[in-house]
C-alpha positions in Angstrom: -14.1 116.4 -228.7 -14.4 113.8 -225.9 -13.2 110.3 -226.8 -14.7 107.2 -225.2 -12.5 105.5 -222.6 -12.7 101.7 -222.0 -15.6 102.1 -219.6 -17.7 104.1 -222.1 -16.9 101.6 -224.8 -17.8 98.6 -222.8 -21.0 100.1 -221.5 -22.3 101.0 -224.9 -21.4 97.7 -226.6 -22.9 95.7 -223.7 -26.1 97.7 -224.0 -26.2 96.9 -227.8 -25.9 93.2 -227.0 -28.5 93.4 -224.3 -31.0 95.1 -226.5 -30.4 92.7 -229.4 -31.4 89.8 -227.1 -34.5 91.8 -225.9 -35.6 92.4 -229.5 -35.1 88.8 -230.4 -37.2 87.6 -227.4 -39.9 90.2 -228.2 -40.2 89.1 -231.8 -40.2 85.5 -230.8 -43.2 86.2 -228.5 -41.2 85.6 -225.2 -41.7 89.2 -224.1 -45.1 91.0 -224.2 -45.6 94.5 -225.6 -46.0 95.7 -222.0 -42.7 94.1 -221.0 -40.9 95.3 -224.1 -42.1 98.9 -223.8 -39.7 100.1 -221.1 -36.8 98.2 -222.6 -37.2 99.9 -226.0 -37.7 103.3 -224.4 -34.5 103.0 -222.5 -32.8 102.6 -226.0 -34.5 105.6 -227.6 -37.1 103.6 -229.6 -40.7 104.9 -229.9 -43.6 103.4 -231.8 -45.0 106.3 -234.0 -47.9 106.5 -236.4 -46.3 104.6 -239.3 -43.1 102.9 -238.0 -40.7 102.9 -235.1 -38.8 106.1 -234.5 -35.2 105.9 -233.2 -33.8 108.9 -231.3 -30.0 109.1 -231.3 -28.1 111.1 -228.7 -25.8 113.9 -229.7 -24.4 115.0 -226.3 -24.3 118.8 -226.0 -24.9 118.9 -229.7 -21.3 118.0 -230.8 -20.5 115.6 -233.6 -17.4 114.6 -235.5 -17.3 114.3 -239.3 -17.0 110.5 -238.9 -20.1 110.4 -236.7 -22.1 112.6 -239.2 -21.2 110.2 -242.0 -22.5 107.3 -239.9 -25.8 109.1 -239.4 -25.9 109.6 -243.2 -25.3 105.9 -243.7 -28.1 105.0 -241.3 -30.5 107.3 -243.0 -29.7 105.7 -246.4 -29.5 102.1 -245.3 -32.3 101.9 -242.7 -34.5 104.9 -243.2 -35.8 106.8 -246.2 -32.7 108.8 -246.9 -33.0 111.6 -244.2 -33.0 112.3 -240.5 -34.5 115.0 -238.3 -32.6 117.2 -235.9 -34.6 118.0 -232.7 -34.7 120.9 -230.3 -32.8 118.7 -227.8 -29.8 118.4 -230.1 -30.6 114.8 -231.0 -31.4 113.1 -234.4 -34.5 111.1 -235.1 -35.0 108.5 -237.7 -38.7 108.1 -238.4 -39.0 104.9 -240.6 -37.1 102.2 -238.7 -37.8 98.5 -238.7 -37.6 96.8 -235.3 -35.4 93.9 -236.4 -32.7 96.3 -237.7 -32.5 98.4 -234.6 -29.7 96.4 -232.9 -27.6 96.6 -236.1 -28.2 100.4 -236.1 -27.1 100.7 -232.5 -24.0 98.6 -233.2 -23.1 100.9 -236.1 -23.5 103.9 -233.8 -21.4 102.3 -231.1 -18.5 101.8 -233.5 -18.2 105.6 -233.7 -18.9 106.4 -230.0 -22.6 107.1 -230.3 -25.8 105.6 -228.8 -29.5 106.1 -228.1 -29.3 105.5 -224.4 -31.7 107.7 -222.3 -33.1 109.6 -225.3 -36.5 108.6 -223.9 -38.0 107.3 -220.7 -38.3 108.8 -217.3 -34.6 109.5 -216.8 -32.0 112.2 -217.2 -32.1 113.0 -220.9 -29.4 114.4 -223.3 -27.3 117.1 -221.6 -27.5 120.2 -223.7 -25.6 123.5 -224.2 -25.3 126.1 -226.9 -24.1 125.2 -230.4 -21.2 127.8 -230.1 -19.8 126.5 -226.9 -16.0 126.8 -226.8 -15.8 129.3 -229.7 -18.4 132.0 -229.0 -17.0 135.5 -228.8 -19.2 136.3 -225.8 -18.4 133.1 -223.9 -17.1 133.3 -220.3 -15.7 129.8 -220.4 -16.3 126.5 -222.2 -19.2 124.6 -220.5 -18.6 121.4 -222.4 -16.3 119.7 -219.9 -19.0 120.0 -217.2 -21.6 118.9 -219.7 -19.6 115.8 -220.4 -19.0 115.1 -216.7 -22.8 115.4 -216.2 -23.3 113.0 -219.2 -21.0 110.4 -217.7 -22.5 110.7 -214.2 -26.1 110.5 -215.4 -25.8 107.7 -218.0 -27.3 104.5 -216.5 -27.1 106.0 -213.0 -29.4 103.4 -211.3 -30.8 105.9 -208.8 -32.3 108.1 -211.5 -33.4 105.7 -214.3 -37.0 105.6 -213.1 -37.8 109.2 -212.1 -41.5 110.4 -211.9 -41.0 111.9 -215.4 -38.3 112.8 -218.0 -35.6 115.2 -216.8 -33.7 117.7 -218.8 -30.5 119.6 -217.9 -28.9 122.5 -219.8 -25.7 124.5 -219.1 -24.6 127.8 -220.5 -21.6 130.1 -220.1 -22.1 133.0 -222.5 -23.3 136.5 -222.0 -26.3 135.6 -224.2 -28.1 132.5 -223.1 -28.4 130.4 -226.3 -29.1 127.2 -224.4 -32.6 128.2 -223.1 -31.6 127.3 -219.5 -34.8 128.8 -218.0 -36.9 126.2 -219.8 -35.2 123.2 -218.3 -35.8 121.0 -215.2 -32.3 122.2 -214.1 -30.6 125.1 -215.8 -27.0 125.9 -215.0 -25.1 129.1 -215.7 -21.3 128.9 -215.4 -19.3 132.0 -214.6 -16.2 133.2 -212.7 -16.0 135.4 -209.6 -13.5 138.2 -209.2 -10.8 135.8 -208.1 -11.3 133.6 -211.2 -13.1 130.7 -209.4 -15.6 128.9 -211.5 -19.1 129.1 -210.0 -22.6 127.9 -211.0 -26.0 129.6 -210.8 -28.6 126.8 -210.4 -32.1 127.3 -211.7 -34.8 124.6 -211.3 -38.4 124.0 -212.2 -38.5 125.2 -215.8 -40.3 123.4 -218.5 -42.9 123.8 -221.3 -45.6 121.3 -222.2 -49.1 121.4 -220.7 -48.0 123.8 -217.9 -45.3 126.1 -219.1 -43.2 127.6 -216.3 -39.9 129.5 -216.2 -37.3 128.1 -213.9 -36.4 129.8 -210.6 -33.0 130.3 -209.0 -32.2 128.2 -206.0 -28.5 128.6 -205.7 -26.0 131.3 -206.6 -22.2 131.0 -206.4 -22.0 127.2 -206.2 -18.4 126.1 -206.6 -18.0 123.9 -209.7 -16.6 121.0 -207.5 -20.1 120.5 -206.1 -21.9 120.3 -209.4 -22.7 116.6 -209.2 -23.6 116.5 -205.5 -25.9 119.5 -205.9 -27.6 118.1 -209.0 -28.0 114.8 -207.1 -29.6 116.6 -204.2 -32.2 118.2 -206.6 -32.9 114.9 -208.2 -33.3 113.1 -204.9 -35.8 115.6 -203.7 -37.7 115.3 -207.0 -37.5 111.5 -207.0 -38.9 111.4 -203.5 -41.7 113.9 -203.8 -42.5 114.0 -207.5 -46.0 112.7 -208.4 -46.2 109.3 -210.0 -50.0 109.1 -210.0 -50.5 111.6 -212.8 -48.1 112.0 -215.6 -49.4 115.4 -216.4 -48.4 116.6 -213.0 -45.2 114.6 -212.6 -42.6 117.1 -213.8 -40.3 118.9 -211.3 -41.9 122.2 -212.2 -45.2 121.0 -210.7 -43.4 120.0 -207.5 -41.6 123.3 -207.2 -44.8 125.2 -207.8 -46.7 123.1 -205.2 -44.0 123.4 -202.5 -42.9 127.0 -203.3 -39.4 127.8 -204.4 -38.2 128.6 -200.8 -39.5 125.3 -199.4 -38.0 123.4 -202.3 -34.7 125.1 -202.0 -34.6 124.4 -198.3 -35.2 120.7 -198.8 -32.5 120.6 -201.5 -30.0 122.3 -199.2 -30.8 119.8 -196.4 -30.3 116.9 -198.8 -27.1 118.4 -200.1 -25.6 118.4 -196.6 -25.5 114.6 -196.7 -23.8 114.6 -200.1 -21.4 117.6 -200.2 -17.7 116.9 -199.7 -18.4 113.2 -200.4 -17.5 110.9 -203.3 -19.4 113.0 -205.8 -17.2 116.0 -205.2 -15.2 116.8 -208.3 -11.5 117.2 -208.2 -9.1 119.2 -210.3 -7.7 116.0 -211.7 -11.1 114.7 -212.8 -12.0 118.1 -214.4 -8.7 118.2 -216.3 -9.1 114.6 -217.4 -12.3 115.6 -219.2 -11.3 119.1 -220.1 -8.2 117.8 -222.0 -10.6 116.5 -224.7 -11.8 120.1 -225.3 -8.6 121.9 -225.9 -8.7 124.4 -228.7 -7.7 123.1 -232.1 -4.6 124.2 -233.9 -5.8 127.5 -235.1 -3.8 129.3 -237.7 -2.7 132.9 -237.2 -5.1 134.8 -239.4 -5.6 138.4 -239.9 -8.7 139.9 -238.4 -9.6 141.5 -241.8 -9.2 140.2 -245.3 -9.3 142.3 -248.4 -10.7 139.5 -250.6 -13.5 138.8 -248.1 -14.4 142.5 -248.0 -14.5 142.6 -251.7 -16.8 139.6 -251.9 -19.2 141.3 -249.4 -19.2 144.5 -251.4 -19.8 142.8 -254.8 -22.3 140.1 -253.8 -25.4 141.3 -251.9 -26.7 137.7 -251.5 -23.4 136.6 -249.9 -23.4 139.7 -247.7 -26.9 139.0 -246.5 -25.9 135.4 -245.6 -22.9 136.6 -243.7 -25.1 139.1 -241.8 -27.6 136.4 -240.7 -25.7 133.0 -240.7 -22.2 133.9 -239.6 -21.4 134.3 -235.9 -18.4 136.0 -234.2 -15.6 133.7 -233.1 -13.2 134.2 -230.2 -10.2 133.7 -232.6 -9.3 136.5 -235.0 -9.9 135.6 -238.6 -12.4 132.8 -237.8 -16.1 132.6 -237.7 -18.9 130.1 -236.8 -21.3 129.3 -239.6 -25.0 128.3 -239.2 -26.3 126.1 -242.1 -30.0 126.5 -242.3 -32.2 123.4 -242.5 -35.2 125.7 -243.2 -35.0 126.3 -247.0 -38.8 126.7 -247.3 -41.4 124.4 -248.8 -38.8 122.0 -250.3 -38.0 120.4 -246.9 -39.5 120.3 -243.4 -37.7 122.3 -240.7 -34.9 120.2 -239.1 -34.8 117.5 -241.9 -31.4 116.8 -243.5 -30.8 114.3 -246.2 -28.0 111.7 -246.2 -26.3 113.6 -249.1 -26.5 116.9 -247.0 -25.0 115.1 -244.0 -22.1 113.8 -246.0 -21.6 117.3 -247.5 -21.5 118.8 -244.0 -19.0 116.2 -242.9 -16.8 117.0 -245.8 -17.1 120.8 -245.2 -16.2 120.4 -241.5 -12.9 118.8 -242.6 -12.3 121.1 -245.5 -13.0 124.3 -243.8 -12.4 123.4 -240.1 -11.2 120.7 -237.8 -13.8 118.0 -238.5 -16.2 119.1 -235.8 -20.0 119.9 -236.2 -22.6 121.2 -233.9 -26.4 120.9 -233.8 -28.3 123.9 -232.6 -31.3 123.9 -230.4 -33.0 125.7 -233.3 -32.6 122.5 -235.4 -29.8 124.0 -237.6 -26.3 122.8 -238.2 -23.2 124.7 -237.2 -19.6 124.6 -238.4 -17.8 126.2 -235.5 -14.3 127.0 -236.9 -14.4 128.5 -240.4 -11.6 130.9 -241.6 -13.3 134.0 -242.9 -11.3 133.6 -246.1 -13.2 130.4 -246.8 -16.7 131.8 -246.1 -17.5 132.5 -249.8 -16.5 129.1 -250.9 -18.5 127.5 -248.2 -21.5 129.6 -249.0 -21.5 128.5 -252.6 -21.3 124.9 -251.6 -24.0 125.3 -249.0 -26.4 126.9 -251.6 -25.8 124.0 -253.9 -26.9 121.6 -251.2 -29.9 123.6 -250.0 -28.3 124.6 -246.8 -27.4 128.2 -247.7 -30.6 130.0 -246.9 -29.8 133.4 -245.3 -32.7 133.2 -242.8 -31.2 132.5 -239.4 -33.2 134.3 -236.7 -35.8 135.4 -239.3 -39.5 134.5 -239.5 -38.9 131.5 -241.8 -36.2 130.0 -239.5 -39.1 128.0 -238.0 -38.7 125.6 -235.2 -41.2 122.7 -235.7 -41.7 119.2 -234.3 -42.6 116.4 -236.7 -46.2 116.8 -235.7 -49.2 114.7 -236.8 -47.4 113.5 -240.0 -45.4 111.2 -237.8 -46.0 111.5 -234.0 -48.6 109.4 -232.4 -49.1 112.0 -229.7 -49.8 115.0 -231.9 -53.2 116.6 -232.2 -52.3 118.4 -235.5 -49.7 118.6 -238.2 -46.8 120.9 -237.9 -44.9 120.5 -241.1 -47.6 121.7 -243.6 -48.3 124.8 -241.4 -44.5 125.6 -241.4 -44.2 125.2 -245.1 -47.4 127.2 -245.8 -46.0 130.1 -243.7 -42.6 129.8 -245.5 -44.4 130.0 -248.8 -46.1 133.3 -247.8 -42.8 134.8 -246.8 -40.3 133.9 -249.5 -39.0 137.4 -250.0 -35.7 137.4 -248.1 -35.3 141.2 -248.5 -38.6 141.7 -246.8 -37.7 139.2 -244.0 -34.4 141.0 -243.4 -36.2 144.3 -243.1 -38.4 142.8 -240.5 -35.4 141.7 -238.4 -35.3 139.0 -235.7 -38.6 137.1 -235.2 -38.9 133.6 -233.9 -41.8 131.4 -234.9 -42.2 128.0 -233.2 -44.8 125.3 -233.9 -45.8 122.3 -231.8 -48.3 119.7 -232.8 -49.5 119.1 -229.3 -49.2 120.2 -225.7 -46.0 118.4 -225.2 -44.4 121.4 -226.8 -41.5 119.7 -228.6 -41.5 122.7 -231.0 -41.1 125.1 -228.0 -44.0 127.2 -229.2 -44.3 128.8 -225.7 -41.0 130.7 -226.2 -41.4 131.7 -229.8 -42.1 135.4 -230.4 -45.0 133.9 -232.4 -46.1 130.5 -231.2 -48.4 128.0 -232.9 -50.0 125.1 -231.0 -51.9 122.3 -232.7 -55.2 121.5 -230.9 -57.9 119.0 -231.5 -61.5 120.2 -231.9 -64.0 117.3 -232.3 -61.5 115.4 -234.4 -60.4 118.4 -236.5 -57.0 120.1 -236.5 -57.0 123.7 -235.2 -54.2 126.0 -234.2 -53.8 128.3 -231.2 -51.6 131.4 -231.6 -49.5 132.9 -228.8 -47.4 136.1 -229.0 -44.6 137.5 -226.8 -42.6 134.4 -226.0 -38.8 134.6 -225.9 -35.7 132.6 -224.9 -32.5 133.7 -223.3 -31.8 135.9 -220.3 -35.1 137.8 -221.0 -37.1 134.6 -221.3 -40.9 134.9 -221.5 -43.9 132.7 -222.2 -46.2 133.7 -225.0 -49.8 134.7 -224.3 -52.8 133.3 -226.2 -54.4 135.9 -228.4 -57.8 134.3 -228.7 -59.7 131.4 -230.3 -57.9 129.0 -232.5 -57.8 128.9 -236.3 -58.2 126.2 -239.0 -55.1 125.1 -240.8 -56.2 127.0 -243.9 -56.4 130.3 -241.9 -53.1 130.2 -240.2 -50.8 131.6 -243.0 -53.1 134.6 -243.4 -53.3 135.1 -239.6 -49.4 135.2 -239.5 -49.5 137.7 -242.3 -51.9 140.0 -240.4 -49.8 139.7 -237.3 -46.7 140.8 -239.3 -48.7 143.6 -241.0 -49.7 144.9 -237.5 -46.1 144.8 -236.4 -45.0 146.8 -239.5 -47.7 149.3 -239.0 -46.8 150.1 -235.4 -43.1 149.5 -235.6 -40.8 152.5 -234.8 -37.5 152.7 -236.7 -35.6 149.4 -236.5 -37.6 148.2 -233.5 -37.7 144.4 -233.1 -41.1 142.5 -233.1 -40.8 141.7 -229.3 -40.1 145.3 -228.5 -43.1 146.6 -230.6 -45.3 144.0 -228.9 -44.1 145.0 -225.5 -44.8 148.7 -226.2 -48.3 148.4 -227.8 -49.6 145.2 -226.1 -51.7 142.4 -227.6 -54.9 144.5 -228.5 -53.7 145.9 -231.8 -52.8 142.4 -233.0 -56.2 141.0 -231.8 -58.0 143.8 -233.6 -56.3 142.9 -236.9 -56.6 139.1 -236.5 -60.2 139.0 -235.2 -62.0 141.9 -236.9 -65.3 140.1 -237.3 -65.3 138.8 -233.8 -64.7 142.3 -232.5 -67.5 143.7 -234.6 -69.9 141.1 -233.2 -68.9 141.8 -229.6 -69.3 145.5 -230.2 
């Protein structure tokens, strides 16, 4: 993992001291709410329905055991004993008292963490996939470039007041698990035939009120030009992005208005003033950062283990967990384990208690090298677990409520905090997620259904990424009542797609039965082991509409 240098350390501690002074002045009445608003947002602090919410950055989703323990201590000492992992690989604390925020930030700074730029119109947390550096299908480790982007964008004065928030993701695996098509800038890292690292640059993606898939503007960009090219994109956006209407301020709207060819042309022209300049990366700089991401001291393990095979044969529940929650590793004898934060009705998706955080920290040291990852799907990943330890880890995870074998299944629901917490939400997300999970508690049935993603957002901001769920649920307001719009056919990855609305929205009470009817339609028309998205692509939306809206179709007929 990357370790702070003196510059990082000084910057973060000075920011803590600065914000402590700002909080004191605001509480003394020397700063108005209007004056304090941008200051607190720059430090990841939102005012939600019931209390302040603090969003803590987890750069490219990587944590140490020590850092996880600090998050647990904050949950216990300053919140209500839990935290919430987001789709942006951050952690949110939902019950924070303003006067205590500087102390929380100081505690974070002591373990090389912060909340800088987790909100506001700036470059947000740089993300990548949770298996970066260990995935069996990875071309190369994208984390050094993600870290370089983090350092470059943190408190970069030119890009602290953009027209709107700005999100960057980078991926370098054959399967895109970082959802780069959904970001303002998506970067795909690969090598050419000579072994040179190159980047494919995609711009203009985003969800929210106007969901759009990103479009490619550059192929084969040498990695040395990463910063200068990203800077060119940001400059064009900063210059032309709309500031008169926040709903039309994202870069996706600018790209759509100009057209991808015109936008790309302007970026290239801007880049001519920046390329080969001070922002050009050198081998020395890359190696300085990459040295923090060298592989740990892996043991020489056999690719197969008789005891592990016996456990799989004798324990169907363990075998099912291995099938869904264990991912291939590039090192023989190792695996990456996904700990599900979606146990069903007992806890909201993405919520983790202080006790669970401390347990994860312990397991990361006991079964790995003290490193933890947070997945975009709001789950927790232990990246380096010997296969011989999987059974012991599974037993411990089950005791802590983190051993549900549902990764990639219907109940592995992505959901924002919704109307229970968020001041922007039109409707609740958590009760809908739990009601659906209650309807589909049979794991054997879920495994038979195969991969199905279900994402829920409480409003058009789409923090639950409902647009790219195979089944998407969006909370909408109808004359002060909570209703839910259903989309089908969304997908992330290299075959990214935006879901299509199937028809009028439903009341909260109707949603679980609607999902049940959608699944029943899939089962009826499914061929062999066909996945949900493939069945939908083959038969179209109409059979699902007929099952979901039978009375409406009778009336129209």
